C-alpha positions as CSV (number, residue, x, y, z in Angstrom):
1,X,-27.6,13.7,-63.9
2,X,-25.4,15.4,-66.9
3,X,-23.1,16.3,-63.6
4,X,-22.7,12.6,-63.1
5,X,-22.3,11.6,-66.5
6,X,-19.4,14.5,-66.9
7,X,-18.4,12.7,-63.6
8,X,-18.0,9.2,-65.3
9,X,-16.4,10.1,-68.0
10,X,-13.5,11.7,-65.8
11,X,-13.2,10.0,-63.7
12,X,-13.0,7.0,-66.4
13,X,-13.7,3.4,-66.0
14,X,-10.4,2.5,-63.8
15,X,-11.7,5.9,-62.0
16,X,-14.4,4.3,-60.5
17,X,-12.8,1.1,-60.0
18,X,-9.9,2.6,-57.3
19,X,-13.1,4.3,-56.2
20,X,-14.8,1.5,-55.4
21,X,-12.0,-0.6,-53.8
22,X,-11.2,2.7,-51.8
23,X,-15.0,2.6,-50.7
24,X,-15.3,-1.1,-50.2
25,X,-11.9,-0.9,-48.1
26,X,-13.2,1.3,-45.7
27,X,-15.9,0.0,-44.4
28,X,-13.5,-3.2,-44.0
29,X,-11.8,-2.0,-41.6
30,X,-11.9,-3.5,-37.9
31,X,-10.9,-1.0,-35.2
32,X,-10.4,-2.0,-31.5
33,X,-9.6,0.1,-29.0
34,X,-8.7,-0.9,-24.8
35,X,-8.8,1.0,-21.4
36,X,-7.1,1.1,-19.3
37,X,-7.3,2.4,-15.8
38,X,-4.6,4.0,-14.0
39,X,-4.7,4.4,-10.7
40,X,-2.3,6.6,-9.1
41,X,-1.0,4.7,-5.5
42,X,1.1,6.9,-2.9
43,X,4.3,5.5,-1.3
44,X,5.4,8.1,1.4
45,X,3.1,9.5,4.1
46,X,4.3,12.2,6.7
47,X,4.6,11.9,9.8
48,X,4.2,14.6,11.9
49,X,4.4,17.4,10.5
50,X,5.4,19.6,13.5
51,X,7.7,19.8,16.4
52,X,9.4,22.1,19.5
53,X,12.1,21.5,21.6
54,X,13.9,23.7,23.5
55,X,18.2,24.9,23.2
56,X,20.1,25.8,24.5
57,X,22.9,27.7,25.2
58,X,26.4,25.9,25.0
59,X,24.7,22.3,24.4
60,X,27.2,20.2,22.3
61,X,26.5,17.1,20.3
62,X,23.0,17.2,22.3
63,X,20.9,14.7,20.3
64,X,17.1,15.5,19.2
65,X,14.7,14.3,17.9
66,X,11.6,14.8,14.3
67,X,9.1,13.8,16.1
68,X,9.1,13.5,20.0
69,X,12.0,16.1,21.4
70,X,14.1,14.8,23.7
71,X,13.4,10.9,23.5
72,X,12.1,8.9,20.7
73,X,9.0,8.1,21.1
74,X,7.2,4.1,20.8
75,X,6.1,4.0,17.6
76,X,2.3,3.4,17.7
77,X,1.2,3.8,13.5
78,X,-2.5,5.0,14.3
79,X,-0.9,8.2,15.3
80,X,1.4,10.5,13.5
81,X,2.6,12.3,15.5
82,X,5.2,8.6,16.6
83,X,6.6,9.2,13.7
84,X,8.6,11.5,11.3
85,X,7.1,9.7,8.1
86,X,6.4,6.0,6.3
87,X,7.0,4.1,2.7
88,X,5.2,1.5,1.4
89,X,6.4,-0.7,-1.2
90,X,4.9,-2.6,-3.7
91,X,6.0,-4.9,-5.6
92,X,6.1,-2.7,-8.3
93,X,8.4,-0.2,-7.3
94,X,12.0,0.9,-4.9
95,X,11.4,3.7,-3.5
96,X,14.7,6.6,-2.4
97,X,13.8,9.6,-0.6
98,X,15.7,12.2,-0.3
99,X,16.0,14.3,2.8
100,X,17.8,17.4,3.2
101,X,17.5,21.0,4.8
102,X,15.3,23.6,2.4
103,X,17.9,25.7,4.0
104,X,21.7,25.6,6.3
105,X,21.7,26.0,9.7
106,X,23.8,28.9,10.6
107,X,27.7,27.9,11.3
108,X,28.0,30.6,13.2
109,X,25.7,30.2,16.2
110,X,26.7,25.7,15.4
111,X,29.1,24.0,15.2
112,X,27.1,20.5,14.8
113,X,24.3,19.3,13.1
114,X,24.2,16.2,11.8
115,X,20.7,14.7,10.8
116,X,20.6,10.4,11.0
117,X,17.9,7.7,10.4
118,X,16.2,5.4,12.4
119,X,13.8,3.2,11.2
120,X,11.5,1.0,14.0
121,X,12.6,-2.5,14.2
122,X,9.4,-3.4,15.6
123,X,10.2,-2.9,18.7
124,X,12.8,-0.2,18.9
125,X,14.5,2.0,17.0
126,X,17.2,1.6,14.9
127,X,20.0,2.9,12.5
128,X,19.0,3.5,8.5
129,X,21.4,4.0,6.4
130,X,21.8,6.4,4.7
131,X,23.0,6.9,0.3
132,X,24.6,9.4,-1.1
133,X,22.4,8.6,-4.3
134,X,18.9,7.9,-4.8
135,X,20.7,4.7,-7.5
136,X,24.1,5.1,-5.4
137,X,25.6,2.6,-3.7
138,X,27.7,4.7,-1.7
139,X,26.8,5.3,2.0
140,X,27.0,8.5,4.0
141,X,26.6,8.2,8.3
142,X,24.9,11.4,8.6
143,X,23.2,14.5,6.3
144,X,25.1,17.9,7.7
145,X,22.9,20.7,8.0
146,X,25.2,22.8,7.8
147,X,26.3,22.5,4.1
148,X,23.6,23.5,1.9
149,X,21.8,21.6,-0.1
150,X,23.7,18.1,1.8
151,X,21.1,15.3,0.7
152,X,20.9,11.9,1.9
153,X,18.6,8.9,0.8
154,X,16.7,6.3,1.9
155,X,16.6,3.3,-0.1
156,X,13.1,1.1,-0.2
157,X,13.1,-2.6,-1.7
158,X,9.4,-3.8,-2.9
159,X,7.3,-4.6,-0.3
160,X,7.5,-3.9,2.3
161,X,6.2,-0.9,4.9
162,X,8.7,0.7,7.4
163,X,8.8,3.8,9.4
164,X,11.4,6.2,10.2
165,X,12.7,9.1,12.8
166,X,15.3,11.5,12.2
167,X,18.3,11.7,14.9
168,X,19.5,15.2,15.1
169,X,23.0,15.6,17.8
170,X,24.2,19.4,17.5
171,X,26.3,21.6,19.1
172,X,24.3,25.0,20.1
173,X,27.9,26.1,21.8
174,X,29.2,29.7,19.5
175,X,27.0,32.2,20.5
176,X,25.1,33.7,23.6
177,X,21.8,34.0,21.5
178,X,18.7,33.4,22.2
179,X,16.4,34.1,18.6
180,X,14.6,31.1,17.5
181,X,16.0,28.9,15.1
182,X,13.3,26.7,12.8
183,X,15.0,24.7,10.8
184,X,12.5,23.0,7.9
185,X,13.3,18.7,7.3
186,X,12.3,18.3,3.8
187,X,11.3,14.7,2.3
188,X,11.3,13.9,-1.2
189,X,10.1,10.6,-2.9
190,X,11.4,8.8,-5.4
191,X,9.9,5.4,-6.9
192,X,12.6,3.7,-8.6
193,X,12.5,0.7,-11.0
194,X,16.0,-0.1,-9.0
195,X,18.6,0.9,-7.1
């Protein structure tokens, strides 16, 4: 009791009033909280993850497809081996896909290695537009596989589902070698607000 009495005199009347106000304000504060679930959405789905074909010494401007070998497969949406990748956008985000080789093709063996993009129109594979940047408007005819880090970009608008195929034109005409060549194609999806 003596302690309280000493404290009372130490704080004084104004101090006690200030303390009482602080306690009242602390008790009177109302807080609100909102829970906002976040659902990850995939816009990109890879199709065929492996393919192989024979190339021949002195092949010049030969065409192969990924997937499908020397002929383009007819799309079957339920069969991932009939397309290279699928892009499905909703109303909230467009999507750019960066397409490139992980390493350049050996220019001492190939005089040409050009990668173009096709999309399924509903009845056939038709040319898709490749861009030089993820958001830029500059187009390019093909991705040059002989050049390290040559990237082409697909731009797909909102609310669209489209299937894609790669068309490779190559010339294996500089050497008489039969060692296996294994290019690796890399796709990087980039959801964007706009192009």
